[in-house]
N, C-alpha and C positions, 0 to 999 in steps of 0.2 A: 530535686529537679531531675537527677539521673533516673530515679525509679519511675518518675512520671513519663520521661521520654522512652524508657524501656517498654512501659505499658502501651504507649502510642505506637512504637515500632512493632510490637507484637500484634496489635490490632491491624496495622497496615499489612503485615505478612499474612494474616488470616484472610483479609479481604482480597489480596492478590491471588490467593489460592482458590478463589471461589468459582473460577471457570477454567475450562481447558480449550485450547485452540485446536484446529483440525490436525495439526502436526504433533499434538500432545504437550504443548507449552502452557504453563500457568498464565492465566489472564485475569485482569481486573476489568469487569464490565458492570458499570453502575447505572448506565443510561438505558431506559426502556427502548426496546427495538422499534416500536411504532413511533415513538417520539424522535428517535434518531433518523428514521426514514423520512419523517416530515421535514426535519432539518435539511436532509439531503435534497429533497424535492424543492424546498424553498431556495436553497443555495443554487441549485441548477437553473431554476427559473430566473433568478437574478443574473446569473452568468449569461443566459441567453439574451437578456435585455441589454447587458453592458458590452458584450463581445460580438464582433461580426461573425455571422454564420455563413459557411460556404454551402450554397444551395445547388451546386453543380451536380447533376444526376450521376454521372459516371463515378465521381469520387465518393458520393454518398452510398451508391450501390456497392462499391468495392469495400468500403469500411464496414458497412452493415453486413455484408456477406461473411467477412472474417469474424466480426463480433458475434453474429447469430450462431455460427458454427460452434463457437466456444460456449456461448450461453446454453446451447442445447445439451451439452454434456456436463454442465456445472452443477446440476441438481440444486439450483438456487430456489429458495422459497419465494423469491420475487416473481410475481406472475407476468409483469410486463416491463421489460427493459426499454430504455430510450437511449439511442445513440445519436449524438450530434457532432458534426464536423465544424470546427471553429477556424476561421481565417486568422491564423496566428503563425508567425515564422518560427517560433520556438519548437524544438523537437520534444514534444511533450504529449501526454495523454493522462487521463485521470478517470476514476470511477467513484461515485458517491453512494452512500446508503440510499436505498429505495430503488436501485437499479438504473442509475444514471451514468452514462459513459460519454466522455468528451475526448475527441481526438483533434489535435492541432495539425493543420496542413503541413507545418514545418517538419513533422515527424516523417512524412513520406519521402523526404530527401535522404533519410538514413535507413528507414525500413523499406528496402527496395523491392520486396516481393511479399506475397501473402503470408508466408511463414514467419518472416521477420516482424510484420505487423501483428501477427497473432501472438508473438512473444511478448509484445508490449501490452496488448489488450488483455491477454491472459493474466499477466502480472497484475494489472490494475483491477480486474474483476476478482482476483484472488484476495486483494486487500478487503474488498467488501465481504466476500464469503467468510473470511477469517475474523470479521468484526474488529478490524484494526482501528477504525474511526472511534468506535465505542471505547476501546482500550485507551487510546490516546487522550480522549476527552476525560475519561475517568481518572487517568493519572494526573492530568492537570488540575482537575477538581480536587483530588486528594492532596496535592501539593499546596494548593491555596488554603485548604482546611488546616494543613500542617502549620503553615505560617500563622494562622489565626490562633492555633493551639499554643504555639510557642509564645506568642504575645500574651496570651491569657495566663500562662504558667509563670511568667517572670517579666522582668523589666527589659523590654526590647532595646532600651537605650543603654543598658549596662554593657560592659565589655563582653561578658558571656552571652548576653542577649544578642548583641551585634554579630558575634561569631556564629551563633546558631542561625540567625536570619540569613547570613551569607551562605551557610551550608545549604539551607533550604532554597536559596536563590540560585546563584551560579552553580553551586555544588550539585544541587538537585538536577539542574538542566543538563550538566555534563555527565553526571553519574547515574541518572535515572531516565530522563526523557529521551536523550539521544541514543543511548544503548538500546532502549526498547524500540526506538524507531528503526535502528539498524536490524534489530531482530525481526521487525515487521517486513523489512525489505528482503531479508533472507527467506522468511517464510513465504512471502509472495513470489519470490523467484522459484522456490521449490514447487509450490502449488500451481503457479502459472505455467511452468514447464510441463507438468503433468496434464493440465487442462488442454494446452495446445496439442499435445501428443494424442490425447484421447479424442480430440476433434479431427485428427487426421493431418495436422500440420507437423512438419519435420522439426523436432526440438533442437536439432543440431544447428539450425539457422539462427537460434537465439545467440549463439556465440559470434556468428558473423555480424549480427545486428550490433552487438556491443563493440566489436572491432570497428565497425563503421562509426559508431558514436564517439569512439576514442579519437577519431580524426579531427573532432571539433570540440576540444576540451572546454574552451571558453573560461578557463581559469577555475577549475574545480577547487573547492576549499580542502584543507587537510582532512583526511578521512575521519580522524578522531572527532573533529568538530562538524561533521556532516551527517545528516540523516541518511544520505545515499552513499553507498560504498564507492570506492574508486573503481574505475572500469575494470582494471586488471583483477581486482578482488572479486568482482561480480562474475567475470569470465571464469576464473578458477572455481568459483562456487558452482556455476552452471555445469561445468565439466564433472564435478562431483555428483551432481544430481542426475546426470545423463543416464547412468546405468539403470535407474528406475524408470525414467521417462521413455526410453527406447522401446521396451516391451509394450507399453501402452500404444506407441505409434505403430508398431508392427501389427498389434491386435486391431487397431482402428482400420488400417489398410485392408486387413483380412475381412473385416466386416463391411467393406465397401465405402468407408468414410474417406473420401478423397476430394476435399474442397477444391473448387476451381474458381477462385476469386481473382479477377483481373481488373486492372485499371486501364 
């Protein structure tokens, strides 16, 4: 049994090493890009049918102004991005494979200027650029296959079988899925900060944004069991990344990139 599990573990390691993220991190990407984009497009169309859309022109012009400035410097392979504002009081935004961006109206209560909104949109677009959806889906697919392999290798009802299934259940969730998700958040923070700076938005405003967000905790779960880091952790991390982002911001200003997005 042990030798077989070692073989499985070695195979998993080799698979995880098959791709490199934009920041140099090893990735597991098993899903075809075109297929993933189709999934993102379908999910976005479903959301547009199920959720109320804010069609007010000033808000849409404002959000699109910020998003388009970031998209222009993103070097994305997606030819046409689609940005939709949803009538939702939660302070949230998201981006899906295929170039789909959703912004909730509730976010505008905390992102009080164009720079702060750019911090969120840049972060979400970074998730797409870094193939995080592919990586997350690939991890879950691999975990499911691991459970099947354990069942095939031995009696899942035996004491050792039960223990292994628990390791591949909760243990895998806490030890693999969530840490990777926190890695995604860190990577998106870093890439998003650079993106907003390159577009001409002040990256220092990202810290103010998360200070605003910390005023409305809403009961954050303990950081270890959360895919999103605690606000103070994110703020500390953004400060670490600021040294790289600020030169991008200064260069963008020198090139005349000074977005004027207003609500």
